[in-house]
PyMOL commands that place a pseudoatom at each C-alpha (Angstrom):
pseudoatom trace, name=CA, resn=UNK, resi=1, chain=A, elem=C, hetatm=0, pos=[0.128, 0.205, -0.057]
pseudoatom trace, name=CA, resn=UNK, resi=2, chain=A, elem=C, hetatm=0, pos=[1.241, 3.595, -0.529]
pseudoatom trace, name=CA, resn=UNK, resi=3, chain=A, elem=C, hetatm=0, pos=[-0.223, 6.392, 1.361]
pseudoatom trace, name=CA, resn=UNK, resi=4, chain=A, elem=C, hetatm=0, pos=[0.031, 10.279, 1.275]
pseudoatom trace, name=CA, resn=UNK, resi=5, chain=A, elem=C, hetatm=0, pos=[-1.333, 12.208, 4.001]
pseudoatom trace, name=CA, resn=UNK, resi=6, chain=A, elem=C, hetatm=0, pos=[-2.002, 15.420, 2.370]
pseudoatom trace, name=CA, resn=UNK, resi=7, chain=A, elem=C, hetatm=0, pos=[-1.308, 15.893, -1.702]
pseudoatom trace, name=CA, resn=UNK, resi=8, chain=A, elem=C, hetatm=0, pos=[-2.276, 19.689, -1.185]
pseudoatom trace, name=CA, resn=UNK, resi=9, chain=A, elem=C, hetatm=0, pos=[0.882, 20.472, 0.926]
pseudoatom trace, name=CA, resn=UNK, resi=10, chain=A, elem=C, hetatm=0, pos=[3.379, 17.737, 0.330]
pseudoatom trace, name=CA, resn=UNK, resi=11, chain=A, elem=C, hetatm=0, pos=[7.117, 18.767, -0.212]
pseudoatom trace, name=CA, resn=UNK, resi=12, chain=A, elem=C, hetatm=0, pos=[7.930, 18.399, -3.684]
pseudoatom trace, name=CA, resn=UNK, resi=13, chain=A, elem=C, hetatm=0, pos=[11.233, 17.537, -4.997]
pseudoatom trace, name=CA, resn=UNK, resi=14, chain=A, elem=C, hetatm=0, pos=[13.333, 20.633, -6.698]
pseudoatom trace, name=CA, resn=UNK, resi=15, chain=A, elem=C, hetatm=0, pos=[11.811, 21.794, -9.625]
pseudoatom trace, name=CA, resn=UNK, resi=16, chain=A, elem=C, hetatm=0, pos=[13.597, 21.092, -13.155]
pseudoatom trace, name=CA, resn=UNK, resi=17, chain=A, elem=C, hetatm=0, pos=[13.525, 22.750, -16.337]
pseudoatom trace, name=CA, resn=UNK, resi=18, chain=A, elem=C, hetatm=0, pos=[10.018, 21.365, -18.181]
pseudoatom trace, name=CA, resn=UNK, resi=19, chain=A, elem=C, hetatm=0, pos=[11.399, 20.059, -21.554]
pseudoatom trace, name=CA, resn=UNK, resi=20, chain=A, elem=C, hetatm=0, pos=[8.383, 20.923, -23.504]
pseudoatom trace, name=CA, resn=UNK, resi=21, chain=A, elem=C, hetatm=0, pos=[8.356, 24.691, -22.252]
pseudoatom trace, name=CA, resn=UNK, resi=22, chain=A, elem=C, hetatm=0, pos=[7.707, 27.309, -24.459]
pseudoatom trace, name=CA, resn=UNK, resi=23, chain=A, elem=C, hetatm=0, pos=[8.390, 29.995, -21.776]
pseudoatom trace, name=CA, resn=UNK, resi=24, chain=A, elem=C, hetatm=0, pos=[11.153, 28.379, -19.626]
pseudoatom trace, name=CA, resn=UNK, resi=25, chain=A, elem=C, hetatm=0, pos=[8.901, 27.127, -16.721]
pseudoatom trace, name=CA, resn=UNK, resi=26, chain=A, elem=C, hetatm=0, pos=[9.992, 24.588, -14.055]
pseudoatom trace, name=CA, resn=UNK, resi=27, chain=A, elem=C, hetatm=0, pos=[8.124, 21.607, -12.737]
pseudoatom trace, name=CA, resn=UNK, resi=28, chain=A, elem=C, hetatm=0, pos=[8.446, 19.158, -10.218]
pseudoatom trace, name=CA, resn=UNK, resi=29, chain=A, elem=C, hetatm=0, pos=[6.935, 15.256, -10.010]
pseudoatom trace, name=CA, resn=UNK, resi=30, chain=A, elem=C, hetatm=0, pos=[6.508, 13.157, -6.970]
pseudoatom trace, name=CA, resn=UNK, resi=31, chain=A, elem=C, hetatm=0, pos=[6.110, 9.791, -8.073]
pseudoatom trace, name=CA, resn=UNK, resi=32, chain=A, elem=C, hetatm=0, pos=[3.989, 7.637, -5.673]
pseudoatom trace, name=CA, resn=UNK, resi=33, chain=A, elem=C, hetatm=0, pos=[3.604, 4.196, -7.338]
pseudoatom trace, name=CA, resn=UNK, resi=34, chain=A, elem=C, hetatm=0, pos=[4.344, 2.664, -10.665]
pseudoatom trace, name=CA, resn=UNK, resi=35, chain=A, elem=C, hetatm=0, pos=[3.328, -0.950, -11.588]
pseudoatom trace, name=CA, resn=UNK, resi=36, chain=A, elem=C, hetatm=0, pos=[2.338, -2.822, -14.840]
pseudoatom trace, name=CA, resn=UNK, resi=37, chain=A, elem=C, hetatm=0, pos=[2.305, 0.073, -17.101]
pseudoatom trace, name=CA, resn=UNK, resi=38, chain=A, elem=C, hetatm=0, pos=[0.532, 2.575, -14.672]
pseudoatom trace, name=CA, resn=UNK, resi=39, chain=A, elem=C, hetatm=0, pos=[1.737, 5.410, -12.579]
pseudoatom trace, name=CA, resn=UNK, resi=40, chain=A, elem=C, hetatm=0, pos=[0.501, 7.853, -10.362]
pseudoatom trace, name=CA, resn=UNK, resi=41, chain=A, elem=C, hetatm=0, pos=[1.779, 10.934, -8.493]
pseudoatom trace, name=CA, resn=UNK, resi=42, chain=A, elem=C, hetatm=0, pos=[1.632, 14.626, -7.715]
pseudoatom trace, name=CA, resn=UNK, resi=43, chain=A, elem=C, hetatm=0, pos=[2.768, 17.104, -10.183]
pseudoatom trace, name=CA, resn=UNK, resi=44, chain=A, elem=C, hetatm=0, pos=[3.366, 20.703, -9.797]
pseudoatom trace, name=CA, resn=UNK, resi=45, chain=A, elem=C, hetatm=0, pos=[4.350, 23.491, -12.644]
pseudoatom trace, name=CA, resn=UNK, resi=46, chain=A, elem=C, hetatm=0, pos=[5.265, 27.008, -12.479]
pseudoatom trace, name=CA, resn=UNK, resi=47, chain=A, elem=C, hetatm=0, pos=[3.120, 29.521, -14.780]
pseudoatom trace, name=CA, resn=UNK, resi=48, chain=A, elem=C, hetatm=0, pos=[3.753, 29.637, -18.415]
pseudoatom trace, name=CA, resn=UNK, resi=49, chain=A, elem=C, hetatm=0, pos=[3.181, 27.834, -21.466]
pseudoatom trace, name=CA, resn=UNK, resi=50, chain=A, elem=C, hetatm=0, pos=[4.033, 24.363, -22.864]
pseudoatom trace, name=CA, resn=UNK, resi=51, chain=A, elem=C, hetatm=0, pos=[2.944, 21.673, -25.355]
pseudoatom trace, name=CA, resn=UNK, resi=52, chain=A, elem=C, hetatm=0, pos=[1.922, 18.286, -24.485]
pseudoatom trace, name=CA, resn=UNK, resi=53, chain=A, elem=C, hetatm=0, pos=[1.457, 14.859, -26.622]
pseudoatom trace, name=CA, resn=UNK, resi=54, chain=A, elem=C, hetatm=0, pos=[-0.074, 11.686, -25.011]
pseudoatom trace, name=CA, resn=UNK, resi=55, chain=A, elem=C, hetatm=0, pos=[1.617, 9.305, -27.003]
pseudoatom trace, name=CA, resn=UNK, resi=56, chain=A, elem=C, hetatm=0, pos=[1.154, 5.432, -25.916]
pseudoatom trace, name=CA, resn=UNK, resi=57, chain=A, elem=C, hetatm=0, pos=[-0.666, 6.488, -22.612]
pseudoatom trace, name=CA, resn=UNK, resi=58, chain=A, elem=C, hetatm=0, pos=[-3.725, 7.713, -21.278]
pseudoatom trace, name=CA, resn=UNK, resi=59, chain=A, elem=C, hetatm=0, pos=[-3.527, 10.424, -18.463]
pseudoatom trace, name=CA, resn=UNK, resi=60, chain=A, elem=C, hetatm=0, pos=[-6.185, 11.424, -15.798]
pseudoatom trace, name=CA, resn=UNK, resi=61, chain=A, elem=C, hetatm=0, pos=[-5.517, 14.719, -13.811]
pseudoatom trace, name=CA, resn=UNK, resi=62, chain=A, elem=C, hetatm=0, pos=[-7.315, 15.826, -10.929]
pseudoatom trace, name=CA, resn=UNK, resi=63, chain=A, elem=C, hetatm=0, pos=[-6.328, 19.503, -10.365]
pseudoatom trace, name=CA, resn=UNK, resi=64, chain=A, elem=C, hetatm=0, pos=[-5.803, 20.175, -6.654]
pseudoatom trace, name=CA, resn=UNK, resi=65, chain=A, elem=C, hetatm=0, pos=[-4.615, 23.857, -6.921]
pseudoatom trace, name=CA, resn=UNK, resi=66, chain=A, elem=C, hetatm=0, pos=[-3.975, 26.703, -9.516]
pseudoatom trace, name=CA, resn=UNK, resi=67, chain=A, elem=C, hetatm=0, pos=[-5.315, 27.394, -12.838]
pseudoatom trace, name=CA, resn=UNK, resi=68, chain=A, elem=C, hetatm=0, pos=[-4.663, 26.500, -16.457]
pseudoatom trace, name=CA, resn=UNK, resi=69, chain=A, elem=C, hetatm=0, pos=[-6.083, 26.528, -19.999]
pseudoatom trace, name=CA, resn=UNK, resi=70, chain=A, elem=C, hetatm=0, pos=[-5.824, 23.516, -22.333]
pseudoatom trace, name=CA, resn=UNK, resi=71, chain=A, elem=C, hetatm=0, pos=[-6.145, 24.151, -26.003]
pseudoatom trace, name=CA, resn=UNK, resi=72, chain=A, elem=C, hetatm=0, pos=[-6.208, 20.945, -28.457]
pseudoatom trace, name=CA, resn=UNK, resi=73, chain=A, elem=C, hetatm=0, pos=[-4.729, 21.152, -31.714]
pseudoatom trace, name=CA, resn=UNK, resi=74, chain=A, elem=C, hetatm=0, pos=[-8.341, 21.566, -33.278]
pseudoatom trace, name=CA, resn=UNK, resi=75, chain=A, elem=C, hetatm=0, pos=[-8.927, 24.597, -30.952]
pseudoatom trace, name=CA, resn=UNK, resi=76, chain=A, elem=C, hetatm=0, pos=[-11.092, 22.947, -28.047]
pseudoatom trace, name=CA, resn=UNK, resi=77, chain=A, elem=C, hetatm=0, pos=[-10.361, 25.087, -24.874]
pseudoatom trace, name=CA, resn=UNK, resi=78, chain=A, elem=C, hetatm=0, pos=[-10.874, 23.860, -21.280]
pseudoatom trace, name=CA, resn=UNK, resi=79, chain=A, elem=C, hetatm=0, pos=[-10.553, 25.967, -18.468]
pseudoatom trace, name=CA, resn=UNK, resi=80, chain=A, elem=C, hetatm=0, pos=[-9.056, 23.993, -15.491]
pseudoatom trace, name=CA, resn=UNK, resi=81, chain=A, elem=C, hetatm=0, pos=[-9.090, 24.908, -11.691]
pseudoatom trace, name=CA, resn=UNK, resi=82, chain=A, elem=C, hetatm=0, pos=[-8.989, 22.951, -8.130]
pseudoatom trace, name=CA, resn=UNK, resi=83, chain=A, elem=C, hetatm=0, pos=[-11.632, 20.236, -8.340]
pseudoatom trace, name=CA, resn=UNK, resi=84, chain=A, elem=C, hetatm=0, pos=[-11.339, 20.086, -12.151]
pseudoatom trace, name=CA, resn=UNK, resi=85, chain=A, elem=C, hetatm=0, pos=[-10.730, 16.650, -13.349]
pseudoatom trace, name=CA, resn=UNK, resi=86, chain=A, elem=C, hetatm=0, pos=[-9.603, 15.899, -17.197]
pseudoatom trace, name=CA, resn=UNK, resi=87, chain=A, elem=C, hetatm=0, pos=[-8.928, 12.968, -19.147]
pseudoatom trace, name=CA, resn=UNK, resi=88, chain=A, elem=C, hetatm=0, pos=[-6.119, 12.940, -22.021]
pseudoatom trace, name=CA, resn=UNK, resi=89, chain=A, elem=C, hetatm=0, pos=[-6.737, 10.088, -24.010]
pseudoatom trace, name=CA, resn=UNK, resi=90, chain=A, elem=C, hetatm=0, pos=[-3.637, 8.265, -26.090]
pseudoatom trace, name=CA, resn=UNK, resi=91, chain=A, elem=C, hetatm=0, pos=[-3.110, 10.637, -28.968]
pseudoatom trace, name=CA, resn=UNK, resi=92, chain=A, elem=C, hetatm=0, pos=[-4.035, 13.719, -27.417]
pseudoatom trace, name=CA, resn=UNK, resi=93, chain=A, elem=C, hetatm=0, pos=[-2.249, 16.897, -28.384]
pseudoatom trace, name=CA, resn=UNK, resi=94, chain=A, elem=C, hetatm=0, pos=[-2.334, 20.455, -27.532]
pseudoatom trace, name=CA, resn=UNK, resi=95, chain=A, elem=C, hetatm=0, pos=[-1.081, 23.074, -25.092]
pseudoatom trace, name=CA, resn=UNK, resi=96, chain=A, elem=C, hetatm=0, pos=[-1.383, 24.174, -21.631]
pseudoatom trace, name=CA, resn=UNK, resi=97, chain=A, elem=C, hetatm=0, pos=[-1.148, 27.724, -20.359]
pseudoatom trace, name=CA, resn=UNK, resi=98, chain=A, elem=C, hetatm=0, pos=[-0.545, 27.639, -16.601]
pseudoatom trace, name=CA, resn=UNK, resi=99, chain=A, elem=C, hetatm=0, pos=[-1.807, 30.767, -15.142]
pseudoatom trace, name=CA, resn=UNK, resi=100, chain=A, elem=C, hetatm=0, pos=[-0.981, 30.034, -11.424]
pseudoatom trace, name=CA, resn=UNK, resi=101, chain=A, elem=C, hetatm=0, pos=[1.205, 27.337, -10.084]
pseudoatom trace, name=CA, resn=UNK, resi=102, chain=A, elem=C, hetatm=0, pos=[-0.683, 24.269, -10.930]
pseudoatom trace, name=CA, resn=UNK, resi=103, chain=A, elem=C, hetatm=0, pos=[-0.595, 20.961, -8.675]
pseudoatom trace, name=CA, resn=UNK, resi=104, chain=A, elem=C, hetatm=0, pos=[-2.372, 17.818, -9.579]
pseudoatom trace, name=CA, resn=UNK, resi=105, chain=A, elem=C, hetatm=0, pos=[-2.687, 14.191, -9.052]
pseudoatom trace, name=CA, resn=UNK, resi=106, chain=A, elem=C, hetatm=0, pos=[-2.084, 12.352, -12.114]
pseudoatom trace, name=CA, resn=UNK, resi=107, chain=A, elem=C, hetatm=0, pos=[-2.656, 8.848, -13.164]
pseudoatom trace, name=CA, resn=UNK, resi=108, chain=A, elem=C, hetatm=0, pos=[-0.959, 7.487, -16.521]
pseudoatom trace, name=CA, resn=UNK, resi=109, chain=A, elem=C, hetatm=0, pos=[-1.842, 4.016, -18.022]
pseudoatom trace, name=CA, resn=UNK, resi=110, chain=A, elem=C, hetatm=0, pos=[-0.029, 2.762, -21.023]
pseudoatom trace, name=CA, resn=UNK, resi=111, chain=A, elem=C, hetatm=0, pos=[-1.990, 1.889, -24.058]
for i in range(1, 111): cmd.bond("trace and resi %d" % i, "trace and resi %d" % (i + 1))
show_as sticks, trace
zoom trace
């Protein structure tokens, strides 16, 4: 069993440069569990813009704090904030614009 007392306030590892950032932002990931093609953890990212491609896996995100706008390559816009849940299926492509430092719980599942 893996247990995390408080995902909202858990100390995160040092932030590192986000490889797909268009604006120089940094991110931090606290992996909690990984097995059989699935992974879950806490992710945090500074404000800015980055591209994302879900290639070979699905991702489910539960936003804990902050806000962001997701825009798909075909122009669909989704606003995210605390309490939002979003599923990014295998093949999803788009841009994240993080307005306030964003923290989420994520689950990825290989496809």
